[in-house]
N, C-alpha and C positions, 0 to 999 in steps of 0.2 A: 703488651703483657708485662715487658721488663719494667715499664714506667710504673705500673700498679704495685710491682713488689718494692720498686724504690721508694714510692710515695707509702707504702705500709710500713716498711722498716723506718723512714723518716719519722712517721706519725707515731710508732712505738717507742723511738728513742726520745724523741720529745715527750711524749706522755708520762715516760718513766721518771725523766729527768724532773718534771713538773709535780708529778707527784711525789717525789723524794724531797723536794724543796718545799712544798706546799704542807705536806707531813710527814715529818720525820719519824714519828713512832711506828709507821709502818712497814712491816718485815720485807724483806728481799722475797720469801716465798709468794707472800699474798700477792706483791705487785708482779711477779713472775706469771703466777696463775690467773692474774688477770687480763695482763696484755697477751696471754698465750689464747685464752678464750676469746679475747677479742679479735685476735688474729684469725682464729679457727672460724669465727663467725664471719668476718670480710670473705674468707676465702670461700666458704661455703655459698656465701650469696653469688660471688664471682662466678662459681662453678655453675651455679643454677641458672645464671643469666646465659652463659655460654650453652648450656644444653636447652634451655628454651629457644634461643636465637638458631640454634643448630635444627633443633625438630621444625621450626616455622621453615627455614629456607628449604629444607628437604622437601616439606610437603609443599610448597610453593613450586619446586621443580618436578615433582611427580605431577602436579595438576597441570603444569605447562607441558610435560611431555603428553600428557594423555589428550590434552587439548589440541596439540600439534599433529597427533597420530591419527 
């Protein structure tokens, strides 16, 4: 989990710098909104993956418990 946050922060900083270098006319607000929405999308995807894995794991554990009982 820590690695994901580190990689996300690195990607945001790298993207911000490259965007400002490539297009100097872009405002700071537009850039901040772009990367905030990007970060939000990454976090929503990651949380969704965790929820799906957790549900599948719980379902599997319940089925194993029912089979052994």
